[in-house]
All heavy atoms as an XYZ file, in Angstrom:
854
protein
N      16.988    -80.071     92.142
C      15.581    -79.824     92.126
C      15.115    -79.732     90.672
O      15.751    -79.112     89.839
C      15.323    -78.525     92.872
C      13.893    -78.168     92.895
S      13.770    -76.727     93.961
C      12.113    -76.726     94.237
N      13.983    -80.309     90.435
C      13.417    -80.352     89.103
C      12.660    -79.063     88.807
O      11.984    -78.529     89.662
C      12.454    -81.525     89.015
C      12.641    -82.338     87.802
C      11.732    -83.516     87.859
C      11.943    -84.285     86.593
N      11.050    -85.350     86.430
N      12.766    -78.580     87.569
C      12.072    -77.356     87.177
C      10.578    -77.623     87.057
O      10.162    -78.652     86.520
C      12.613    -76.868     85.845
O      11.817    -75.810     85.371
N       9.744    -76.702     87.550
C       8.294    -76.896     87.442
C       7.781    -76.654     86.019
O       6.647    -76.944     85.708
C       7.723    -75.860     88.399
C       8.760    -74.807     88.497
C      10.071    -75.508     88.285
N       8.624    -76.085     85.187
C       8.213    -75.791     83.820
C       8.538    -76.966     82.919
O       9.613    -77.527     82.979
C       8.916    -74.539     83.306
C       8.661    -73.321     84.163
C       9.645    -72.809     84.977
C       7.414    -72.724     84.162
C       9.413    -71.712     85.768
C       7.168    -71.614     84.943
C       8.168    -71.102     85.761
N       7.613    -77.321     82.099
C       7.835    -78.421     81.174
C       8.678    -77.932     80.010
O       8.511    -76.816     79.533
C       6.512    -78.937     80.612
C       5.640    -79.610     81.619
C       4.418    -80.145     80.911
C       3.547    -80.861     81.909
N       2.353    -81.396     81.307
N       9.548    -78.782     79.576
C      10.327    -78.470     78.382
C       9.440    -78.754     77.179
O       8.713    -79.720     77.148
C      11.581    -79.318     78.335
N       9.471    -77.897     76.228
C       8.646    -78.077     75.037
C       8.990    -76.998     74.034
O       9.982    -76.292     74.175
N       8.149    -76.869     73.037
C       8.439    -75.846     72.031
C       8.415    -74.459     72.661
O       7.596    -74.162     73.513
C       7.329    -76.011     71.004
C       6.327    -76.931     71.593
C       6.928    -77.581     72.788
N       9.340    -73.660     72.219
C       9.445    -72.294     72.722
C       8.288    -71.478     72.121
O       8.195    -71.319     70.912
C      10.793    -71.704     72.297
C      11.018    -70.305     72.840
O      10.089    -69.741     73.462
O      12.126    -69.783     72.643
N       7.385    -70.952     72.971
C       6.231    -70.221     72.432
C       6.623    -68.906     71.778
O       5.856    -68.328     71.023
C       5.366    -69.966     73.670
C       6.300    -70.014     74.823
C       7.386    -70.983     74.430
N       7.822    -68.418     72.054
C       8.259    -67.152     71.490
C       9.027    -67.356     70.183
O       9.137    -66.452     69.372
C       9.123    -66.386     72.522
C       9.601    -65.072     71.951
C       8.344    -66.160     73.800
N       9.515    -68.548     69.966
C      10.310    -68.824     68.765
C       9.484    -68.526     67.521
O       8.330    -68.898     67.419
C      10.770    -70.276     68.761
N      10.074    -67.848     66.603
C       9.387    -67.525     65.345
C       8.563    -66.260     65.425
O       8.174    -65.704     64.407
N       8.263    -65.792     66.607
C       7.429    -64.602     66.750
C       8.097    -63.348     66.169
O       7.440    -62.590     65.469
C       7.054    -64.387     68.215
C       5.984    -63.315     68.364
C       5.482    -63.183     69.761
N       4.730    -64.380     70.118
C       4.298    -64.632     71.339
N       4.549    -63.794     72.318
N       3.615    -65.724     71.596
N       9.384    -63.118     66.421
C      10.001    -61.924     65.818
C       9.917    -61.924     64.286
O       9.664    -60.895     63.673
C      11.452    -61.987     66.291
C      11.398    -62.747     67.567
C      10.302    -63.759     67.352
N      10.091    -63.084     63.663
C      10.014    -63.174     62.201
C       8.590    -62.844     61.733
O       8.393    -62.103     60.783
C      10.426    -64.581     61.754
C      10.162    -64.879     60.301
C      10.920    -64.017     59.341
N      12.323    -64.325     59.402
C      13.270    -63.585     58.883
N      12.950    -62.476     58.247
N      14.517    -63.893     58.980
N       7.595    -63.385     62.438
C       6.199    -63.100     62.062
C       5.889    -61.615     62.238
O       5.223    -61.018     61.408
C       5.235    -63.952     62.886
C       5.121    -65.389     62.409
C       3.933    -66.081     63.047
N       3.929    -65.965     64.493
C       4.470    -66.834     65.354
N       5.057    -67.916     64.892
N       4.397    -66.653     66.648
N       6.370    -61.033     63.324
C       6.141    -59.611     63.557
C       6.794    -58.769     62.467
O       6.223    -57.790     61.991
C       6.663    -59.190     64.936
C       5.862    -59.692     66.132
C       6.577    -59.329     67.423
C       4.464    -59.124     66.121
N       7.993    -59.159     62.073
C       8.691    -58.442     61.015
C       7.929    -58.552     59.696
O       7.739    -57.557     58.989
C      10.116    -58.976     60.869
C      11.007    -58.278     59.846
C      11.157    -56.799     60.185
C      12.361    -58.945     59.791
N       7.476    -59.765     59.374
C       6.703    -59.957     58.143
C       5.404    -59.161     58.179
O       5.029    -58.526     57.196
C       6.402    -61.440     57.923
C       7.645    -62.242     57.560
O       8.663    -61.624     57.188
O       7.597    -63.487     57.672
N       4.714    -59.195     59.321
C       3.474    -58.431     59.460
C       3.744    -56.941     59.311
O       2.972    -56.213     58.684
C       2.810    -58.701     60.819
C       2.237    -60.109     60.929
O       2.140    -60.789     59.890
O       1.896    -60.518     62.053
N       4.845    -56.484     59.893
C       5.208    -55.072     59.814
C       5.486    -54.667     58.366
O       5.058    -53.601     57.910
C       6.433    -54.805     60.688
O       6.882    -53.496     60.532
N       6.181    -55.518     57.633
C       6.457    -55.232     56.213
C       5.164    -55.183     55.410
O       4.979    -54.298     54.578
C       7.398    -56.285     55.637
C       8.815    -56.103     56.070
C       9.738    -57.089     55.389
N      11.084    -56.942     55.912
C      11.897    -57.952     56.140
N      11.525    -59.187     55.878
N      13.104    -57.732     56.621
N       4.275    -56.144     55.658
C       2.996    -56.155     54.948
C       2.209    -54.883     55.238
O       1.609    -54.289     54.347
C       2.161    -57.378     55.344
C       2.748    -58.681     54.829
O       3.618    -58.636     53.938
O       2.341    -59.751     55.329
N       2.213    -54.471     56.499
C       1.488    -53.269     56.893
C       2.101    -52.036     56.240
O       1.395    -51.160     55.757
C       1.493    -53.104     58.422
C       0.581    -52.001     58.892
S       0.600    -51.709     60.679
C       0.531    -53.328     61.359
N       3.430    -52.002     56.187
C       4.127    -50.862     55.576
C       3.786    -50.764     54.096
O       3.503    -49.673     53.588
C       5.652    -50.995     55.765
O       5.933    -51.023     57.167
C       6.396    -49.839     55.135
N       3.788    -51.885     53.398
C       3.443    -51.897     51.971
C       2.002    -51.427     51.797
O       1.705    -50.591     50.938
C       3.641    -53.300     51.365
C       3.015    -53.398     49.991
C       5.120    -53.643     51.303
N       1.101    -51.924     52.627
C      -0.300    -51.512     52.553
C      -0.471    -50.027     52.803
O      -1.245    -49.353     52.113
N       0.253    -49.504     53.775
C       0.163    -48.072     54.073
C       0.738    -47.228     52.942
O       0.189    -46.174     52.605
C       0.878    -47.760     55.392
C       0.158    -48.266     56.645
C       1.047    -48.067     57.876
C      -1.178    -47.578     56.830
N       1.829    -47.685     52.345
C       2.404    -46.949     51.213
C       1.421    -46.894     50.053
O       1.272    -45.859     49.401
C       3.705    -47.603     50.750
C       4.871    -47.260     51.614
C       6.176    -47.740     51.013
N       7.253    -47.528     51.959
C       8.172    -48.414     52.248
N       8.182    -49.588     51.635
N       9.120    -48.143     53.119
N       0.749    -48.010     49.783
C      -0.236    -48.048     48.703
C      -1.390    -47.099     49.002
O      -1.875    -46.388     48.114
C      -0.750    -49.472     48.497
C       0.294    -50.398     47.903
C      -0.137    -51.854     47.898
O      -1.204    -52.188     48.477
O       0.604    -52.681     47.334
N      -1.823    -47.069     50.259
C      -2.910    -46.185     50.646
C      -2.492    -44.715     50.499
O      -3.248    -43.887     50.000
C      -3.347    -46.461     52.081
C      -4.558    -45.676     52.505
C      -5.043    -46.067     53.891
O      -4.396    -46.810     54.610
N      -6.194    -45.554     54.258
N      -1.288    -44.386     50.917
C      -0.785    -43.019     50.776
C      -0.721    -42.637     49.295
O      -1.115    -41.530     48.917
C       0.598    -42.857     51.455
C       1.273    -41.564     51.039
C       0.453    -42.922     52.967
N      -0.251    -43.538     48.448
C      -0.193    -43.269     47.005
C      -1.586    -42.978     46.448
O      -1.772    -42.038     45.669
C       0.434    -44.442     46.250
C       1.925    -44.571     46.487
O       2.543    -43.604     46.991
O       2.477    -45.649     46.176
N      -2.572    -43.787     46.853
C      -3.946    -43.574     46.389
C      -4.475    -42.218     46.859
O      -5.119    -41.488     46.107
C      -4.871    -44.690     46.879
C      -4.765    -45.978     46.100
C      -5.895    -46.943     46.441
N      -5.978    -47.247     47.851
C      -5.311    -48.212     48.480
N      -4.486    -48.988     47.805
N      -5.465    -48.421     49.762
N      -4.204    -41.885     48.113
C      -4.674    -40.612     48.654
C      -4.010    -39.427     47.960
O      -4.663    -38.413     47.675
C      -4.427    -40.551     50.164
C      -5.309    -41.477     50.999
C      -4.826    -41.498     52.446
C      -6.768    -41.077     50.922
N      -2.711    -39.550     47.661
C      -2.021    -38.476     46.939
C      -2.613    -38.278     45.556
O      -2.812    -37.149     45.109
C      -0.524    -38.771     46.850
C       0.212    -38.563     48.152
C       1.671    -38.976     48.089
O       2.070    -39.702     47.148
O       2.422    -38.573     48.994
N      -2.907    -39.388     44.860
C      -3.522    -39.278     43.535
C      -4.909    -38.641     43.637
O      -5.299    -37.825     42.791
C      -3.614    -40.650     42.864
C      -2.285    -41.140     42.321
C      -2.442    -42.359     41.429
N      -3.138    -43.475     42.027
C      -2.581    -44.426     42.768
N      -1.289    -44.402     43.005
N      -3.297    -45.412     43.268
N      -5.651    -38.981     44.679
C      -6.985    -38.409     44.870
C      -6.907    -36.908     45.119
O      -7.725    -36.137     44.595
C      -7.697    -39.098     46.033
N      -5.922    -36.475     45.897
C      -5.765    -35.041     46.165
C      -5.420    -34.294     44.881
O      -5.991    -33.239     44.595
C      -4.691    -34.797     47.257
C      -4.280    -33.340     47.311
C      -5.198    -35.256     48.613
N      -4.514    -34.838     44.092
C      -4.144    -34.204     42.822
C      -5.353    -34.147     41.902
O      -5.628    -33.111     41.274
C      -2.967    -34.962     42.156
C      -2.765    -34.517     40.718
C      -1.704    -34.779     42.964
N      -6.106    -35.239     41.837
C      -7.286    -35.295     40.992
C      -8.317    -34.274     41.449
O      -8.888    -33.532     40.642
C      -7.890    -36.706     41.038
O      -9.060    -36.766     40.266
N      -8.546    -34.215     42.742
C      -9.534    -33.284     43.294
C      -9.128    -31.834     43.023
O      -9.971    -30.992     42.721
C      -9.691    -33.530     44.796
C     -10.772    -32.728     45.429
C     -12.109    -33.125     44.861
N     -13.075    -32.101     45.139
C     -14.351    -32.200     44.896
N     -14.818    -33.296     44.351
N     -15.167    -31.228     45.183
N      -7.845    -31.555     43.118
C      -7.358    -30.202     42.850
C      -7.649    -29.801     41.405
O      -8.130    -28.695     41.146
C      -5.847    -30.112     43.142
O      -5.632    -30.431     44.516
C      -5.296    -28.740     42.857
N      -7.379    -30.696     40.477
C      -7.638    -30.406     39.059
C      -9.134    -30.174     38.825
O      -9.523    -29.236     38.110
C      -7.126    -31.536     38.179
N      -9.966    -31.004     39.424
C     -11.417    -30.867     39.257
C     -11.892    -29.542     39.854
O     -12.696    -28.823     39.245
C     -12.167    -32.068     39.881
C     -13.678    -31.827     39.914
C     -11.851    -33.350     39.110
N     -11.388    -29.190     41.031
C     -11.773    -27.924     41.667
C     -11.343    -26.735     40.812
O     -12.099    -25.764     40.641
C     -11.165    -27.801     43.065
C     -11.839    -28.712     44.086
O     -12.932    -29.235     43.800
O     -11.257    -28.893     45.177
N     -10.139    -26.784     40.275
C      -9.661    -25.685     39.431
C     -10.493    -25.565     38.155
O     -10.864    -24.460     37.743
C      -8.187    -25.873     39.092
C      -7.277    -25.660     40.281
C      -5.824    -25.994     39.963
O      -5.514    -26.565     38.926
N      -4.935    -25.636     40.868
N     -10.789    -26.690     37.525
C     -11.594    -26.668     36.299
C     -13.012    -26.186     36.597
O     -13.606    -25.456     35.795
C     -11.625    -28.053     35.656
N     -13.531    -26.560     37.751
C     -14.849    -26.067     38.160
C     -14.813    -24.547     38.264
O     -15.721    -23.854     37.793
C     -15.268    -26.691     39.510
O     -15.351    -28.120     39.364
C     -16.616    -26.167     39.971
N     -13.748    -24.010     38.842
C     -13.592    -22.560     38.941
C     -13.513    -21.893     37.582
O     -14.074    -20.812     37.377
N     -12.834    -22.529     36.652
C     -12.731    -21.977     35.297
C     -14.120    -21.899     34.657
O     -14.506    -20.864     34.102
C     -11.770    -22.831     34.428
C     -11.900    -22.480     32.950
C     -10.337    -22.663     34.904
N     -14.867    -22.991     34.744
C     -16.210    -23.018     34.150
C     -17.106    -21.992     34.850
O     -17.872    -21.272     34.193
C     -16.818    -24.437     34.207
C     -18.265    -24.434     33.726
C     -15.985    -25.403     33.364
N     -16.994    -21.875     36.160
C     -17.770    -20.882     36.903
C     -17.457    -19.474     36.386
O     -18.364    -18.681     36.127
C     -17.433    -20.941     38.397
C     -17.996    -22.124     39.126
S     -17.353    -22.248     40.824
C     -17.654    -20.617     41.474
N     -16.181    -19.176     36.268
C     -15.761    -17.835     35.859
C     -16.182    -17.521     34.422
O     -16.658    -16.423     34.133
C     -14.247    -17.694     36.001
N     -16.025    -18.481     33.532
C     -16.348    -18.240     32.124
C     -17.849    -18.154     31.865
O     -18.290    -17.413     30.984
C     -15.729    -19.329     31.247
C     -14.209    -19.351     31.170
C     -13.742    -20.544     30.341
C     -13.677    -18.044     30.585
N     -18.605    -18.931     32.622
C     -20.045    -19.019     32.345
C     -20.912    -18.309     33.383
O     -22.127    -18.259     33.229
C     -20.467    -20.500     32.260
C     -19.750    -21.277     31.180
C     -20.018    -20.717     29.794
O     -21.104    -20.145     29.538
O     -19.123    -20.832     28.935
N     -20.314    -17.813     34.453
C     -21.093    -17.144     35.495
C     -22.033    -18.090     36.221
O     -23.164    -17.721     36.546
N     -21.542    -19.306     36.480
C     -22.375    -20.330     37.112
C     -21.994    -20.529     38.579
O     -20.916    -20.134     39.009
C     -22.219    -21.664     36.376
C     -22.612    -21.671     34.900
C     -22.237    -22.997     34.269
C     -24.099    -21.405     34.740
N     -22.897    -21.155     39.301
C     -22.612    -21.555     40.682
C     -21.726    -22.803     40.655
O     -21.691    -23.531     39.643
C     -23.912    -21.839     41.428
C     -24.785    -20.598     41.621
C     -26.007    -20.868     42.499
N     -26.707    -22.106     42.188
C     -27.673    -22.229     41.266
N     -28.051    -21.181     40.553
N     -28.259    -23.388     41.051
N     -21.005    -23.075     41.746
C     -20.095    -24.234     41.770
C     -20.763    -25.553     41.396
O     -20.212    -26.333     40.607
C     -19.589    -24.267     43.209
C     -19.730    -22.874     43.702
C     -20.928    -22.299     42.989
N     -21.947    -25.795     41.932
C     -22.609    -27.085     41.635
C     -23.011    -27.187     40.173
O     -23.003    -28.278     39.593
C     -23.800    -27.336     42.567
C     -24.922    -26.335     42.480
C     -24.730    -25.087     43.341
O     -23.678    -24.900     43.974
O     -25.663    -24.266     43.352
N     -23.342    -26.058     39.538
C     -23.673    -26.078     38.112
C     -22.422    -26.373     37.275
O     -22.468    -27.169     36.341
C     -24.262    -24.733     37.673
C     -25.631    -24.435     38.228
C     -26.063    -23.033     37.872
O     -25.356    -22.067     38.165
N     -27.219    -22.908     37.225
N     -21.340    -25.698     37.617
C     -20.088    -25.893     36.872
C     -19.593    -27.331     37.016
O     -19.186    -27.957     36.032
C     -19.028    -24.916     37.370
N     -19.641    -27.858     38.234
C     -19.231    -29.251     38.440
C     -20.164    -30.196     37.691
O     -19.723    -31.188     37.107
C     -19.197    -29.587     39.932
C     -18.766    -31.000     40.283
C     -17.368    -31.303     39.743
C     -18.809    -31.199     41.797
N     -21.441    -29.866     37.663
C     -22.409    -30.684     36.921
C     -22.063    -30.745     35.441
O     -22.188    -31.788     34.798
N     -21.626    -29.613     34.885
C     -21.213    -29.583     33.481
C     -20.025    -30.504     33.261
O     -20.004    -31.303     32.325
C     -20.885    -28.141     33.044
C     -22.177    -27.347     32.881
C     -20.076    -28.131     31.748
C     -21.967    -25.877     32.571
N     -19.024    -30.411     34.140
C     -17.840    -31.269     33.999
C     -18.215    -32.749     34.104
O     -17.708    -33.584     33.345
C     -16.788    -30.907     35.039
C     -16.164    -29.514     34.898
C     -15.234    -29.233     36.069
C     -15.434    -29.378     33.578
N     -19.096    -33.063     35.025
C     -19.531    -34.467     35.180
C     -20.294    -34.946     33.948
O     -20.118    -36.079     33.499
C     -20.392    -34.623     36.429
C     -19.606    -34.546     37.712
C     -20.518    -34.706     38.919
C     -19.738    -34.709     40.215
N     -20.630    -34.861     41.388
N     -21.138    -34.085     33.420
C     -21.884    -34.456     32.208
C     -20.932    -34.682     31.034
O     -21.090    -35.629     30.264
C     -22.913    -33.375     31.861
C     -23.772    -33.754     30.669
C     -24.860    -32.740     30.361
O     -25.271    -31.996     31.273
O     -25.287    -32.706     29.200
N     -19.943    -33.815     30.901
C     -18.946    -33.981     29.839
C     -18.219    -35.308     30.026
O     -17.995    -36.053     29.071
C     -17.955    -32.799     29.813
C     -16.781    -33.086     28.887
C     -18.663    -31.522     29.416
N     -17.875    -35.624     31.244
C     -17.190    -36.877     31.541
C     -18.022    -38.082     31.102
O     -17.517    -38.999     30.465
C     -16.897    -36.949     33.047
O     -16.375    -38.196     33.395
N     -19.308    -38.045     31.443
C     -20.200    -39.156     31.054
C     -20.389    -39.211     29.543
O     -20.288    -40.276     28.932
C     -21.560    -39.006     31.737
C     -21.600    -39.395     33.186
C     -23.025    -39.434     33.712
N     -23.738    -38.174     33.524
C     -23.740    -37.160     34.376
N     -23.061    -37.248     35.493
N     -24.424    -36.071     34.120
N     -20.666    -38.061     28.947
C     -20.959    -38.009     27.513
C     -19.751    -38.416     26.670
O     -19.882    -39.181     25.714
C     -21.407    -36.586     27.109
O     -22.534    -36.225     27.902
C     -21.762    -36.514     25.647
N     -18.598    -37.897     27.033
C     -17.383    -38.183     26.263
C     -16.737    -39.497     26.696
O     -15.756    -39.917     26.088
C     -16.389    -37.037     26.417
N     -17.281    -40.119     27.733
C     -16.739    -41.370     28.277
C     -15.261    -41.208     28.640
O     -14.394    -41.968     28.210
C     -16.933    -42.516     27.287
C     -16.707    -43.876     27.955
O     -16.890    -43.982     29.181
O     -16.325    -44.827     27.234
N     -14.997    -40.150     29.422
C     -13.646    -39.805     29.861
C     -13.718    -39.559     31.366
O     -14.703    -39.011     31.860
C     -13.151    -38.523     29.141
C     -11.784    -38.108     29.617
C     -13.151    -38.723     27.639
N     -12.690    -39.960     32.071
C     -12.661    -39.726     33.517
C     -12.802    -38.233     33.822
O     -12.299    -37.390     33.077
C     -11.362    -40.228     34.128
C     -11.248    -41.728     34.152
C      -9.925    -42.102     34.790
N      -9.807    -43.526     34.903
C     -10.181    -44.219     35.990
N     -10.633    -43.599     37.036
N     -10.059    -45.526     36.016
N     -13.449    -37.939     34.939
C     -13.650    -36.555     35.350
C     -12.315    -35.834     35.489
O     -12.173    -34.679     35.059
C     -14.441    -36.505     36.666
C     -14.760    -35.121     37.220
C     -15.567    -34.301     36.218
C     -15.514    -35.260     38.537
N     -11.329    -36.496     36.056
C     -10.010    -35.875     36.207
C      -9.435    -35.488     34.840
O      -8.861    -34.414     34.676
C      -9.065    -36.832     36.927
C      -7.650    -36.309     36.997
C      -6.710    -37.304     37.624
N      -5.361    -36.791     37.627
C      -4.360    -37.345     38.261
N      -4.551    -38.441     38.967
N      -3.160    -36.832     38.218
N      -9.599    -36.359     33.857
C      -9.081    -36.093     32.517
C      -9.788    -34.891     31.893
O      -9.141    -34.028     31.292
C      -9.224    -37.342     31.626
O      -8.527    -38.427     32.249
C      -8.673    -37.111     30.237
N     -11.116    -34.837     32.061
C     -11.869    -33.683     31.546
C     -11.346    -32.406     32.203
O     -11.108    -31.399     31.532
C     -13.383    -33.846     31.796
C     -14.138    -32.556     31.490
C     -13.941    -34.994     30.976
N     -11.155    -32.447     33.511
C     -10.657    -31.278     34.239
C      -9.288    -30.861     33.718
O      -9.039    -29.673     33.484
C     -10.592    -31.588     35.734
N      -8.398    -31.821     33.508
C      -7.063    -31.509     32.996
C      -7.145    -30.915     31.587
O      -6.378    -30.017     31.240
C      -6.181    -32.759     33.028
C      -5.821    -33.184     34.443
C      -5.176    -34.550     34.527
O      -5.243    -35.330     33.535
O      -4.618    -34.861     35.594
N      -8.080    -31.414     30.780
C      -8.245    -30.888     29.423
C      -8.752    -29.446     29.458
O      -8.295    -28.603     28.683
C      -9.210    -31.768     28.624
C      -8.638    -33.131     28.300
C      -9.667    -34.080     27.715
O     -10.871    -33.837     27.771
N      -9.189    -35.190     27.164
N      -9.683    -29.152     30.358
C     -10.203    -27.790     30.500
C      -9.078    -26.854     30.945
O      -8.919    -25.753     30.406
C     -11.394    -27.747     31.477
C     -11.744    -26.319     31.881
C     -12.613    -28.447     30.876
N      -8.297    -27.297     31.916
C      -7.188    -26.465     32.404
C      -6.152    -26.233     31.313
O      -5.619    -25.130     31.178
C      -6.550    -27.108     33.634
C      -7.450    -27.188     34.872
C      -6.767    -27.968     35.974
C      -7.860    -25.807     35.340
N      -5.887    -27.243     30.515
C      -4.938    -27.091     29.407
C      -5.496    -26.138     28.356
O      -4.757    -25.335     27.771
C      -4.623    -28.454     28.793
N      -6.804    -26.190     28.121
C      -7.433    -25.312     27.133
C      -7.322    -23.850     27.546
O      -7.142    -22.969     26.701
C      -8.895    -25.703     26.938
N      -7.398    -23.603     28.847
C      -7.246    -22.230     29.343
C      -5.846    -21.718     29.027
O      -5.646    -20.519     28.806
C      -7.521    -22.175     30.866
C      -7.134    -20.841     31.465
C      -8.981    -22.464     31.146
N      -4.895    -22.621     28.951
C      -3.503    -22.239     28.668
C      -3.183    -22.295     27.180
O      -2.031    -22.146     26.782
C      -2.550    -23.139     29.451
C      -2.704    -22.965     30.943
C      -1.845    -23.929     31.738
O      -1.219    -24.826     31.180
N      -1.810    -23.743     33.033
N      -4.198    -22.558     26.351
C      -3.982    -22.478     24.911
C      -4.005    -23.791     24.153
O      -3.919    -23.800     22.936
N      -4.107    -24.904     24.844
C      -4.176    -26.200     24.170
C      -5.613    -26.454     23.712
O      -6.556    -26.137     24.423
C      -3.744    -27.331     25.136
O      -2.442    -27.051     25.609
C      -3.762    -28.686     24.458
N      -5.769    -27.019     22.535
C      -7.106    -27.316     22.029
C      -7.726    -28.478     22.795
O      -7.039    -29.442     23.136
C      -7.051    -27.686     20.548
O      -6.591    -26.594     19.792
N      -9.033    -28.349     23.029
C      -9.758    -29.467     23.640
C      -9.905    -30.583     22.611
O     -10.084    -30.302     21.420
C     -11.168    -29.031     24.048
C     -11.341    -28.267     25.336
C     -12.783    -27.775     25.458
C     -10.981    -29.116     26.531
N      -9.859    -31.827     23.054
C     -10.188    -32.923     22.126
C     -11.602    -32.699     21.577
O     -12.473    -32.176     22.283
C     -10.117    -34.168     23.011
C      -9.204    -33.780     24.132
C      -9.452    -32.322     24.356
N     -11.819    -33.068     20.344
C     -13.093    -32.793     19.666
C     -14.295    -33.302     20.445
O     -15.273    -32.569     20.636
C     -13.060    -33.413     18.261
C     -14.224    -32.984     17.399
C     -14.104    -33.514     15.987
O     -12.973    -33.599     15.471
O     -15.145    -33.845     15.405
N     -14.233    -34.531     20.909
C     -15.363    -35.124     21.645
C     -15.640    -34.356     22.936
O     -16.782    -34.077     23.284
C     -15.078    -36.601     21.949
C     -16.182    -37.302     22.701
C     -17.460    -37.475     21.898
O     -17.397    -37.459     20.662
O     -18.530    -37.616     22.516
N     -14.593    -33.990     23.636
C     -14.753    -33.231     24.880
C     -15.330    -31.850     24.584
O     -16.214    -31.376     25.305
C     -13.405    -33.095     25.619
O     -12.888    -34.398     25.889
C     -13.557    -32.350     26.921
N     -14.857    -31.214     23.534
C     -15.368    -29.898     23.149
C     -16.851    -29.929     22.826
O     -17.617    -29.070     23.277
N     -17.265    -30.924     22.043
C     -18.695    -31.063     21.698
C     -19.521    -31.305     22.949
O     -20.573    -30.688     23.144
C     -18.899    -32.222     20.718
C     -18.681    -31.851     19.281
C     -19.272    -32.888     18.334
N     -18.838    -34.240     18.625
C     -17.792    -34.848     18.077
N     -17.061    -34.211     17.191
N     -17.488    -36.084     18.382
N     -19.040    -32.205     23.799
C     -19.772    -32.522     25.029
C     -19.863    -31.301     25.948
O     -20.890    -31.069     26.596
C     -19.102    -33.688     25.759
N     -18.804    -30.511     25.980
C     -18.790    -29.307     26.812
C     -19.801    -28.278     26.300
O     -20.542    -27.684     27.086
C     -17.382    -28.712     26.846
C     -17.152    -27.542     27.798
C     -17.510    -27.913     29.222
C     -15.700    -27.102     27.737
N     -19.852    -28.091     24.991
C     -20.826    -27.153     24.415
C     -22.259    -27.594     24.712
O     -23.116    -26.776     25.069
C     -20.614    -27.019     22.902
C     -19.352    -26.277     22.471
C     -19.169    -26.377     20.958
C     -19.395    -24.832     22.930
N     -22.527    -28.870     24.557
C     -23.864    -29.406     24.817
C     -24.240    -29.250     26.291
O     -25.339    -28.800     26.622
C     -23.937    -30.893     24.421
O     -23.601    -31.010     23.032
C     -25.309    -31.473     24.670
N     -23.328    -29.607     27.174
C     -23.588    -29.514     28.610
C     -23.781    -28.061     29.028
O     -24.648    -27.740     29.843
C     -22.454    -30.150     29.400
N     -22.989    -27.178     28.475
C     -23.103    -25.742     28.778
C     -24.444    -25.203     28.331
O     -25.120    -24.473     29.057
C     -21.962    -24.969     28.129
C     -21.968    -23.495     28.510
C     -20.903    -22.760     27.775
N     -21.408    -22.498     26.432
C     -20.712    -21.939     25.462
N     -19.461    -21.653     25.646
N     -21.246    -21.720     24.302
N     -24.851    -25.567     27.132
C     -26.151    -25.102     26.600
C     -27.295    -25.598     27.482
O     -28.225    -24.857     27.790
C     -26.332    -25.573     25.163
N     -27.195    -26.824     27.906
C     -28.240    -27.401     28.751
C     -28.272    -26.707     30.116
O     -29.345    -26.407     30.635
C     -27.971    -28.901     28.934
C     -29.154    -29.635     29.491
C     -28.917    -31.113     29.451
N     -28.414    -31.441     28.096
C     -28.093    -32.634     27.693
N     -28.200    -33.643     28.496
N     -27.653    -32.851     26.471
N     -27.106    -26.424     30.679
C     -27.045    -25.814     32.009
C     -27.501    -24.359     31.994
O     -28.076    -23.885     32.968
C     -25.623    -25.912     32.558
N     -27.236    -23.659     30.902
C     -27.570    -22.231     30.851
C     -28.943    -21.976     30.231
O     -29.403    -20.826     30.213
C     -26.501    -21.447     30.069
O     -26.366    -21.999     28.756
C     -25.166    -21.498     30.792
N     -29.597    -23.020     29.726
C     -30.905    -22.858     29.086
C     -32.006    -22.595     30.117
O     -32.991    -21.940     29.824
C     -31.255    -24.083     28.256
N     -31.841    -23.123     31.306
C     -32.947    -23.027     32.258
C     -32.786    -22.066     33.328
O     -32.314    -21.135     33.639
């Protein structure tokens, strides 16, 4: 008796290899996303801590302190995370870079003037 199925290319052939390749691509993409998220959490932690330092030293509300850090970042042309790390280091005794220090004084004066 003749088979009712036609002989031809196997529709499943090659599928496991494609699935494996797709899985590897997805894994690499997920690892990259996790790395980005971890860096964002570390960055956010530094910014939050520096905001707390500015709040405590200047008696400001959180949004005012964060505003100062953002202004320093723009003025000194330095990433917000870097400004935050510099502020945290300064609390531990390291000198602020000159440009960041000047920008911080200016931003502080502006925030506390009104």
